[in-house]
VOGU-3710 file (C-alpha; in Angstrom, 3 decimals, decimal comma):
1> mtnflkrlsm> 15,129/87,896/23,668  16,726/89,045/26,858  17,085/85,459/28,144  18,634/84,413/24,790  21,235/87,170/25,017  22,044/86,156/28,564  22,535/82,505/27,554  24,671/83,565/24,571  26,833/85,737/26,799  27,354/82,854/29,220
11> lvgfavlali> 28,393/80,470/26,396  30,882/82,988/25,025  32,330/83,469/28,521  32,808/79,718/28,978  34,464/79,464/25,566  36,905/82,272/26,351  37,704/80,730/29,729  38,350/77,331/28,122  40,652/78,943/25,565  42,675/80,685/28,279
21> vgvviisfia> 43,029/77,454/30,286  44,149/75,571/27,178  46,828/78,139/26,402  48,142/77,965/29,975  48,299/74,134/29,910  50,096/74,118/26,564  52,642/76,636/27,833  53,474/74,312/30,729  53,916/71,130/28,729  55,539/72,528/25,588
31> pdktqsngas> 59,328/71,985/25,370  61,574/74,977/26,006  63,365/75,808/22,750  65,225/78,833/24,061  68,244/77,050/25,657  71,418/78,831/24,611  73,596/77,081/22,007  71,053/74,278/21,616  71,668/72,916/25,110  68,765/71,085/26,657
41> psgnttpalk> 68,186/68,753/29,583  68,123/65,028/28,760  64,864/63,842/27,218  64,029/67,066/25,347  63,894/66,983/21,574  66,281/69,814/20,701  69,507/68,830/18,831  72,186/67,032/20,898  75,346/68,839/21,886  78,718/67,824/20,459
51> igdafktsnl> 82,243/67,923/21,841  83,442/71,531/21,719  79,941/73,057/21,970  79,585/75,589/24,785  76,280/75,547/26,634  74,920/77,621/29,476  73,080/77,003/32,697  71,741/79,754/34,936  75,231/80,463/36,278  77,825/78,551/34,233
61> eikitrvevr> 79,050/78,206/30,671  80,305/74,641/30,180  82,216/72,910/27,405  83,416/69,330/26,907  86,745/69,943/25,205  88,066/66,425/24,613  87,074/62,759/24,885  89,520/59,896/24,288  89,359/56,109/24,437  92,502/54,716/26,071
71> dtvgrtwtqs> 93,987/51,453/27,319  96,176/53,356/29,779  96,224/56,863/31,236  98,791/58,866/33,165  102,507/59,372/33,184  104,749/56,510/34,151  104,490/57,311/37,867  100,689/57,793/37,926  99,852/55,293/35,242  96,670/53,210/35,341
81> saadggifva> 95,824/50,394/32,951  92,318/49,213/32,164  91,365/45,742/33,364  91,237/42,857/30,907  88,286/43,439/28,605  87,951/47,048/29,694  88,851/50,488/28,327  89,086/53,987/29,697  86,965/56,866/28,413  88,829/60,069/29,346
91> vaynyrnitq> 86,930/63,368/29,395  88,379/66,896/29,655  86,124/69,908/30,171  86,022/73,508/31,331  83,423/75,854/32,778  83,124/79,573/33,572  81,076/81,592/36,053  78,856/83,845/33,895  77,124/85,609/36,809  78,100/88,586/38,910
101> kpvgtnpivr> 78,313/86,547/42,123  80,500/83,679/43,381  79,154/80,240/42,519  79,530/77,358/44,964  78,397/74,419/42,823  80,411/72,516/40,214  79,030/70,579/37,262  78,996/66,804/37,716  80,351/64,896/34,700  79,331/61,283/34,137
111> lkspdgiiyd> 79,201/58,702/31,331  75,801/57,367/30,185  75,194/54,101/28,341  72,364/53,629/25,780  70,298/51,709/28,364  70,492/54,616/30,809  73,169/53,330/33,206  75,190/56,187/34,707  78,921/55,503/35,270  80,935/57,191/38,044
121> pdidasigfr> 84,614/58,126/37,467  87,546/55,839/38,258  89,477/57,859/40,857  92,976/56,420/40,241  92,639/56,674/36,463  91,316/60,242/36,727  94,366/61,269/38,784  96,634/59,695/36,173  94,910/61,421/33,245  95,065/64,808/34,974
131> selaanekvn> 98,839/64,447/35,449  99,439/64,279/31,690  97,272/67,207/30,611  98,941/70,198/28,975  99,172/73,540/30,761  96,076/74,965/29,036  94,022/71,975/30,227  95,589/71,552/33,684  92,895/70,676/36,212  92,310/73,610/38,547
141> ekilsdlnpg> 88,609/73,445/39,350  87,513/74,605/42,790  86,530/71,871/45,222  86,263/73,636/48,573  86,002/77,274/47,483  83,579/79,261/45,339  84,169/80,084/41,690  84,305/83,858/41,336  82,603/85,834/38,535  84,283/85,524/35,129
151> iqvngaevfe> 86,746/82,816/36,259  87,151/79,718/34,054  88,561/76,432/35,363  89,367/73,012/33,899  88,319/69,546/34,998  88,866/65,943/33,882  87,354/62,541/34,633  88,073/58,986/33,446  85,537/56,146/33,271  86,295/52,428/32,952
161> vnkasfnpdt> 83,776/50,482/30,843  83,475/47,141/29,103  85,280/47,365/25,768  82,823/45,115/23,935  79,764/47,150/24,932  81,164/50,643/24,413  80,111/52,377/21,197  80,816/56,111/20,824  77,852/56,402/18,454  75,391/55,510/21,207
171> wkilvkaggd> 77,082/56,461/24,497  76,949/60,057/25,767  78,603/62,365/28,248  76,109/63,446/30,914  76,597/66,801/32,657  74,488/67,544/35,716  74,321/71,297/36,317  70,869/72,648/37,137  69,534/69,992/34,788  70,845/67,028/32,812
181> feisiaknip> 72,714/67,853/29,606  73,803/65,154/27,157  76,801/65,531/24,839  77,203/63,240/21,852  80,665/61,760/21,344  79,972/60,094/17,987  82,686/60,708/15,357  84,477/63,093/17,742  86,506/60,646/19,743  90,164/59,801/19,039
191> qgeakesvps> 91,437/56,420/20,178  94,976/55,704/21,361  97,291/55,386/24,306  99,334/57,701/26,444  102,682/58,563/24,953  104,560/56,929/27,826  102,183/54,059/28,477  104,087/51,170/26,870  107,854/50,865/27,322  109,773/49,440/24,402
201> kqgndaaagt> 110,381/45,693/24,290  114,096/46,328/24,440  113,636/48,309/27,649  111,606/45,520/29,250  114,111/42,835/28,258  116,995/44,892/29,577  115,313/45,194/32,965  114,017/41,650/33,254  115,739/39,184/35,577  117,945/41,662/37,400
211> isdtasaass> 118,231/42,956/40,936  119,556/46,493/40,821  121,450/48,560/43,370  122,167/51,607/41,222  121,340/53,133/37,885  121,942/50,706/35,032  123,514/51,396/31,656  120,163/52,890/30,649  121,149/56,120/32,434  124,105/58,434/31,995
221> awddleappk> 125,254/61,917/32,953  124,331/64,740/30,626  126,249/67,681/29,218  125,246/71,045/30,691  124,977/72,467/27,183  122,368/69,832/26,403  120,174/70,644/29,407  121,530/73,602/31,433  120,792/73,068/35,162  120,684/76,845/35,600
231> svlekyyaey> 117,590/77,048/33,401  115,817/74,767/35,860  117,205/75,979/39,168  116,667/79,701/38,635  112,918/79,037/38,431  112,784/77,379/41,852  115,473/78,957/44,057  115,715/82,467/45,400  119,240/83,324/44,236  122,659/81,971/43,283
241> dkahdcwiav> 125,441/82,459/45,839  128,533/82,822/43,683  130,921/82,972/46,650  129,784/79,564/47,926  128,865/78,138/44,501  125,333/77,133/45,471  121,674/78,036/45,069  119,873/79,512/48,074  116,644/77,804/49,102  114,195/78,596/51,890
251> nqdqpgrycm> 112,691/75,627/53,722  108,897/75,822/53,771  108,557/73,409/56,719  110,808/75,287/59,131  112,672/78,623/59,109  116,116/78,563/57,548  118,241/79,176/54,460  119,989/76,356/52,657  122,954/76,182/50,308  121,866/73,755/47,541
261> kidrkdkviv> 124,373/71,957/45,298  124,048/69,329/42,579  124,453/65,833/44,015  123,887/64,001/40,720  122,369/64,464/37,294  121,285/61,616/35,038  119,789/61,134/31,601  117,436/58,251/30,814  116,245/57,464/27,288  112,471/56,897/27,238
271> esnpryyllm> 110,997/55,895/23,864  114,018/57,419/22,063  113,626/60,713/23,961  116,021/61,900/26,695  114,590/62,504/30,152  116,670/64,361/32,747  116,905/63,655/36,487  118,475/66,334/38,687  119,053/65,838/42,435  120,142/68,701/44,739
281> vghmvdedgn> 121,334/68,460/48,355  121,602/71,324/50,820  122,848/72,301/54,258  121,619/75,116/56,493  123,462/78,451/56,275  123,227/81,906/57,834  122,640/85,168/55,975  126,329/85,312/55,029  126,300/81,809/53,572  128,234/80,216/56,423
291> easthaasgl> 127,184/76,852/57,845  124,633/77,269/60,631  123,371/73,818/61,544  121,372/72,853/64,621  120,424/69,380/65,853  116,691/70,030/65,438  116,966/71,294/61,852  116,618/68,952/58,909  118,611/69,099/55,717  117,046/69,865/52,362
301> vgafvfevns> 116,855/67,964/49,070  115,553/69,168/45,703  114,488/66,740/42,970  113,537/67,488/39,363  112,480/65,422/36,348  112,151/67,178/32,993  112,456/66,963/29,234  113,831/69,467/26,735  111,829/70,088/23,556  113,391/72,386/20,940
311> gvikmlaasp> 115,445/74,068/23,632  112,424/74,581/25,932  112,359/72,810/29,315  109,176/70,846/30,042  109,027/70,084/33,756  107,417/66,704/34,481  107,832/66,613/38,255  109,581/68,880/40,757  109,965/69,326/44,518  112,677/71,908/45,238
321> sisigengqs> 112,638/71,650/49,050  112,133/68,224/50,635  112,983/68,131/54,368  115,278/65,203/55,108  118,291/64,577/57,361  119,240/66,223/60,632  121,712/68,765/62,052  120,854/70,942/59,071  122,496/68,427/56,716  120,885/66,256/54,037
331> padwelvklg> 122,138/62,825/52,953  124,468/62,950/49,924  125,585/60,493/47,233  122,081/59,467/46,156  121,613/56,627/43,659  119,259/56,629/40,685  117,362/53,338/40,360  114,671/51,958/38,088  111,632/51,297/40,270  109,082/49,991/37,774
341> padywgwkni> 108,711/48,398/34,343  107,267/51,500/32,652  110,484/53,567/32,880  109,648/54,723/36,388  112,878/55,933/38,010  113,727/57,457/41,354  116,513/58,067/43,851  117,368/56,003/46,932  119,497/56,702/49,981  119,733/56,105/53,717
351> dsggnmgcms> 118,725/58,878/56,108  120,444/58,433/59,484  120,580/60,208/62,802  121,288/59,742/66,478  120,005/60,671/69,903  121,025/59,778/73,463  123,608/57,215/72,340  121,275/55,499/69,849  121,788/55,560/66,090  118,965/54,810/63,656
361> srysilapyg> 118,440/55,027/59,920  115,685/54,589/57,355  115,471/54,080/53,619  114,403/57,079/51,583  113,130/56,487/48,034  112,246/59,672/46,180  110,219/59,328/42,987  107,802/61,345/40,850  104,175/61,399/41,954  101,806/63,621/39,997
371> tgikdlsdis> 103,724/66,822/39,351  105,810/66,531/42,515  108,293/64,158/44,151  107,221/61,807/46,957  109,155/59,710/49,462  107,921/56,159/48,859  109,456/54,555/51,944  109,001/54,601/55,714  111,097/51,461/56,296  113,787/51,423/58,991
381> agfddagact> 117,223/50,492/57,635  119,266/50,052/60,815  119,504/50,546/64,571  122,346/50,560/67,125  121,970/51,330/70,822  125,526/50,437/71,939  126,193/54,082/72,737  123,383/54,039/75,278  124,887/51,146/77,280  126,103/52,187/80,725
391> dqncqstsid> 127,808/48,960/81,914  129,826/46,100/80,454  126,965/43,606/80,831  124,675/45,611/78,582  122,995/43,474/75,909  123,032/45,909/72,995  121,292/45,727/69,647  123,015/46,427/66,344  121,030/45,603/63,203  121,979/46,551/59,668
401> sklqvdstsg> 120,379/45,863/56,285  120,936/46,075/52,553  118,261/47,037/50,035  117,931/46,001/46,392  115,203/46,684/43,831  114,022/43,327/42,498  112,891/43,570/38,873  112,514/39,789/38,600  109,018/40,206/40,062  107,512/42,797/37,786
411> seklypltit> 103,795/42,036/37,961  102,925/45,191/39,922  103,231/48,841/38,915  106,494/49,060/40,863  109,071/46,381/41,576  109,256/44,926/45,105  112,194/45,544/47,407  114,513/42,827/48,685  116,057/43,743/52,048  118,602/41,477/53,766
421> isgkakgksl> 118,902/41,947/57,536  121,849/40,943/59,724  123,376/41,821/63,108  122,417/41,160/66,700  119,398/41,861/68,884  119,886/42,279/72,647  123,264/40,593/72,429  122,130/37,606/70,363  123,305/37,145/66,794  120,624/37,162/64,107
431> epkkwmipfd> 120,552/34,691/61,273  120,718/36,772/58,072  117,211/36,944/56,639  115,909/38,222/53,324  112,601/40,116/53,259  110,498/40,745/50,160  108,507/43,982/50,475  105,853/44,587/47,779  104,746/48,022/46,656  101,384/49,240/47,980
441> skkwkyvtpa> 99,820/50,980/44,963  96,866/52,308/46,984  99,139/54,113/49,444  101,753/54,604/46,699  104,424/53,543/49,137  106,608/50,709/50,354  105,074/49,971/53,751  106,942/48,479/56,720  105,831/44,844/57,048  104,423/43,356/60,227
451> nwpikvsc> 107,032/41,969/62,619  109,781/44,072/61,041  112,821/43,370/63,258  114,395/46,825/63,036  112,697/48,914/65,722  113,910/52,179/67,195  113,666/51,760/70,976  115,595/54,761/72,320
//
């Protein structure tokens, strides 16, 4: 009897042990159904997330706010078009630090096809899409710094895919953040194009076959009552100097105060809507507003592009203090020119200066880029070293040029430049020569070509 009880006790012990081991194994392999808001890493069986659903990781709350299918993205000056047979899938999202400590990792957003291929973003298209987002979606996510507790930031990515193979019912947004989270885009995805992506046929025909020096009939001056310059300038400049009738600006690149005045203001009609271009020029002044130029100081230019909606100014691009010129003076009498087929306009001028008897100049082309204004040219426009000659046998150089924007070759994002060069080099006359300079869309600039004859040698 005693041996029977011992054997029975041993069997019961083994059974209990087996039960415990089974429970532990099941707990390891069973899916976790406690993810907040239904979020789960890819491959789990919990319901898929949808656009607008917030889900949490250990340190972030993340939400895909918008997904769009587009042929083009970006404003006219950052516009990207999908390749033939392709489309863009644009994704906007936000995320918030839900911990009590700074977080140094960002979620990674990708596009996933039904066969498991993961697509990386198109960098140029992503930059373009970010430039058109409204203020509440403006991309401000931290790249180099931590995200502090409670702070929410926005992000956006654009993916280029084959149009024939893309199906929003089967493709998903993949978010990598302490796990892989899949967001369904079925029946949530609007399809369309950017508001400014396709210029009207009339606008294209008007521009075709012309080489332009200045603003065409498509632009005109505007009435101050229509778009008051003061409403723009008071947001960017320190004060208005009534005695000198100018706005006071402080140069960020070098110490100094500048008296800024309107050089020109233009209105361009884009898709039946007026767009305003305002160009300011300034010279260095002292605290009393009197001219205080020095040879080493540059001048200052301010450039603004905006629209007015129901009396409210919507700034599209602005750079209130661009260093340009010398002796504390900026070039004046700028010209507004159409630079590209998609109603992309900018200002051109020649920036000149001298030193030790030599005079040199370069072309400056200011145009919107993102939310600011960028100089698209580093091309020399002229050179003269006659003032540096010390005897009558000196073989001087004097080269001049004339620039035109050539809209007859409109296959690129921006029209090429045609520059005609004439003059003499080291005493010998030059045969006038015409140069065609294409736009470099990767550098977003007109780049000086190899063997460019205008070289500053003083």
